[in-house]
C-alpha positions in Angstrom: 72.6 148.9 190.1 71.9 152.6 190.3 75.7 153.3 190.4 76.2 151.3 187.2 73.3 153.2 185.5 74.8 156.5 186.6 78.2 155.5 185.3 76.8 154.4 182.0 74.8 157.7 181.5 77.8 159.7 182.5 80.0 157.8 180.0 77.4 158.3 177.2 77.2 162.1 178.0 80.9 162.4 177.8 81.0 160.7 174.4 78.2 162.9 173.1 79.9 166.1 174.2 83.2 165.0 172.7 81.5 164.0 169.4 79.7 167.4 169.1 82.9 169.3 169.9 84.8 167.3 167.3 82.2 168.0 164.7 82.2 171.7 165.5 86.0 171.8 165.3 85.9 169.9 161.9 83.3 172.4 160.5 85.4 175.3 161.7 88.5 173.9 160.0 86.5 173.4 156.7 85.0 176.9 156.8 88.4 178.4 157.3 89.4 176.9 153.9 86.3 178.3 152.1 86.6 181.6 150.3 83.7 184.0 151.2 81.4 184.6 148.3 80.3 188.0 146.8 76.6 188.3 145.7 76.4 190.8 142.9 73.1 192.6 142.1 71.7 191.9 138.7 68.9 193.3 136.5 68.7 196.7 138.2 66.9 197.8 135.0 65.6 195.7 132.1 67.4 197.8 129.4 70.4 199.9 128.8 68.0 202.9 128.9 65.6 203.7 131.7 63.4 205.4 129.0 65.3 207.7 126.8 68.2 208.3 129.2 71.0 205.9 130.0 70.7 203.3 132.8 73.6 201.6 134.6 73.1 198.4 132.5 75.3 197.4 129.6 74.9 194.6 127.1 76.2 191.2 128.5 79.7 190.3 127.6 79.9 189.1 124.0 76.4 190.2 123.2 75.2 192.7 120.6 72.0 194.7 121.5 70.2 196.2 118.5 68.1 199.2 119.6 65.4 200.9 117.6 64.2 204.2 119.1 61.1 205.9 117.6 59.4 209.1 118.5 56.2 210.2 116.8 55.2 213.9 116.5 53.4 215.9 119.1 50.0 214.7 120.2 48.6 218.3 119.9 49.6 218.6 116.2 46.0 217.9 115.3 44.0 215.5 113.1 45.7 216.6 109.8 48.9 215.2 111.2 47.1 212.3 112.8 48.1 213.6 116.2 51.7 213.1 115.4 51.6 209.7 113.7 52.7 211.2 110.4 55.9 212.4 111.9 58.8 210.4 113.2 62.3 210.8 114.7 64.3 207.5 114.6 67.5 206.3 116.0 69.1 203.0 115.2 71.8 201.8 117.6 74.2 198.9 118.2 75.5 198.2 121.7 78.2 195.6 122.4 79.3 194.2 125.8 83.2 194.1 125.5 83.6 193.0 129.1 81.4 192.9 132.2 82.8 196.4 133.0 82.8 198.0 129.5 80.1 198.5 126.9 80.5 200.5 123.6 77.8 201.7 121.2 77.2 203.5 117.9 74.1 205.0 116.5 72.6 207.1 113.7 69.8 209.6 114.2 67.4 211.2 111.7 67.9 214.5 113.5 70.4 216.3 111.3 71.7 212.8 110.2 73.6 212.7 113.4 76.0 209.9 114.2 76.9 209.1 117.8 79.5 206.9 119.5 79.7 206.1 123.2 81.3 204.0 125.9 79.9 203.1 129.3 82.3 202.0 132.1 81.2 200.3 135.3 83.2 201.7 138.2 81.4 200.1 141.1 78.8 197.3 141.3 76.2 196.8 144.0 76.9 193.7 146.0 76.7 192.0 149.4 78.4 189.2 151.2 82.2 189.2 151.6 82.2 192.6 150.0 79.5 195.2 150.5 78.7 198.0 148.0 75.4 199.8 148.3 75.2 201.2 144.8 76.3 200.6 141.2 78.3 203.5 139.6 78.9 203.9 135.8 80.4 206.7 133.8 79.0 207.3 130.3 80.5 209.4 127.6 79.6 210.1 124.0 80.5 212.1 120.9 78.0 213.2 118.3 78.5 214.7 114.9 75.8 216.0 112.6 76.3 215.7 108.8 73.7 217.9 107.2 74.6 221.3 105.7 75.4 224.2 108.0 72.3 226.4 108.6 74.3 229.6 108.2 76.8 229.4 105.4 77.7 233.1 105.8 79.6 232.5 109.1 82.9 230.7 109.4 82.1 227.0 109.9 84.7 224.4 110.9 84.5 220.7 110.9 84.7 220.8 114.8 81.6 223.0 114.8 79.6 219.8 114.0 80.8 218.0 117.2 79.3 217.9 120.6 80.0 215.8 123.7 78.2 214.4 126.8 79.4 212.9 130.0 77.2 211.4 132.7 77.7 209.8 136.1 75.1 207.0 136.7 74.5 206.0 140.3 71.8 203.4 140.9 70.6 201.1 143.7 68.2 198.2 143.5 65.9 198.0 146.6 64.7 194.4 146.9 63.2 192.8 143.8 60.7 195.5 142.8 62.2 199.0 143.0 65.3 200.5 141.4 66.3 204.2 141.5 69.1 206.1 139.7 70.5 209.7 139.8 72.2 211.1 136.8 74.2 214.3 136.8 75.2 215.3 133.3 77.6 217.6 131.4 77.1 218.6 127.7 79.6 220.5 125.6 78.7 221.9 122.2 81.5 223.4 120.0 79.0 225.6 118.3 75.9 227.2 119.9 73.2 229.3 118.1 73.9 232.6 119.9 76.7 234.2 121.9 74.5 234.2 125.1 74.1 230.4 124.9 76.6 228.4 127.0 78.9 225.9 125.4 79.1 224.0 128.6 75.7 222.9 130.0 74.9 221.0 133.2 71.8 219.1 134.2 70.7 216.9 137.1 68.3 214.0 136.5 67.3 210.6 137.6 64.8 207.9 137.1 63.3 204.7 138.5 61.7 201.4 137.8 58.8 199.7 139.6 58.4 196.0 138.8 54.8 194.9 138.5 55.4 191.3 137.4 58.2 189.1 136.2 58.0 190.7 132.7 56.3 194.1 133.2 57.5 197.3 134.9 56.6 201.0 134.9 59.4 203.5 134.5 59.8 207.3 135.0 62.6 209.7 134.2 63.3 213.4 134.8 66.2 215.7 133.9 66.4 219.3 135.2 68.2 221.9 133.0 69.8 224.5 135.1 68.6 228.1 134.1 70.5 230.7 132.1 72.4 228.1 130.0 70.2 227.9 126.9 69.0 231.4 126.2 68.2 231.9 122.5 65.5 229.2 122.4 63.1 228.1 125.1 64.1 224.7 126.5 62.3 222.8 129.3 63.1 220.0 131.7 62.8 216.5 130.1 60.1 214.3 131.7 59.1 210.8 130.5 57.2 207.8 131.8 56.3 204.5 130.3 56.1 200.7 130.5 58.7 198.0 130.0 57.6 194.6 128.6 60.0 191.7 128.3 59.2 189.1 125.7 61.9 186.5 125.3 64.9 188.0 123.7 63.1 191.4 123.3 62.6 194.3 125.7 59.8 196.5 124.4 59.5 200.0 126.0 56.5 202.3 125.2 56.4 205.8 126.7 55.2 209.4 126.6 57.8 212.2 126.8 58.1 216.0 126.1 61.5 215.4 124.4 61.7 214.8 120.7 65.4 214.2 120.6 66.8 210.7 121.1 70.5 211.2 122.2 71.9 213.0 125.2 72.8 216.4 123.6 69.2 216.8 122.4 66.9 215.6 125.2 69.1 217.2 127.9 69.4 220.6 126.3 66.9 220.9 123.5 63.6 219.8 124.9 61.1 222.2 123.3 57.9 220.4 124.4 55.9 221.4 127.4 53.5 218.9 129.1 51.0 221.6 130.0 50.7 222.7 126.4 50.2 219.2 125.1 53.6 219.0 123.4 53.8 215.3 124.3 55.4 212.7 122.0 54.5 209.0 121.9 57.6 206.8 121.6 58.9 203.3 121.8 62.2 201.4 122.1 62.8 197.9 120.8 65.8 196.0 122.2 66.9 192.8 120.6 69.9 190.9 122.0 72.2 188.7 119.8 74.9 186.5 121.2 78.1 187.1 119.2 80.6 185.3 121.6 79.6 182.6 124.0 79.7 184.2 127.5 81.7 181.1 128.8 84.3 181.8 126.2 84.4 185.6 126.6 87.2 187.0 128.6 86.0 189.2 131.4 
């Protein structure tokens, strides 16, 4: 009887081992046929701008982002100016997602009635899984042209004198669900500068970050260092801004304080006249409203 029981248990064990091995072999065969997936990082920042500077984000493919940027006057301008509320610098911009890797934009600024056009190209995208990339890398470039009268009609002025250019490398990483950081080296070229001692080619190094407080609210900060002996004729300072992002449905509302009155790259990087310690601080806000032009399932990426 004991022998029969031992034989039965041995037989059952052999069947069990064979069955498990067969299942493992089948799963291995199935897994060999599966393509490994790539998990791309999304929503590193809530907007295409950290505050006033560019972020690595672009408008989604087939979507048009309408951006209103508004800076009031300096807070230290006194009661007669309602502490800056009676002054305003405004930029209206349109940003379109051509593909997942390319965004284009155009805007008009009240500063010298300046028009600007730009493109942002995604070179690398943060991801994990079958492919690992620790950062997202974009390159951004713009051209700006001011359309008001020349300030000095006695000198020889050319149409090209109205043009200036900016190029930025945007390198960002999202750490978990709450923290995102970005570094931004920038180059600005101005065809015409105020004085001969001023440089036509100007370099800055900046960066910014976002700390998520809740599903819809985050705090942001941004800083750009202007290397010395480039802008000589007028005193220019490093640009520093901080503020709050609030997402409400299809809108992203950003409210902030900054010492930069300008609203496009050539101004806030090289023409920041305000100084925080002197109270030259400007209250500002951005309103982002996204519109779907082409359904993302139909858009070619």
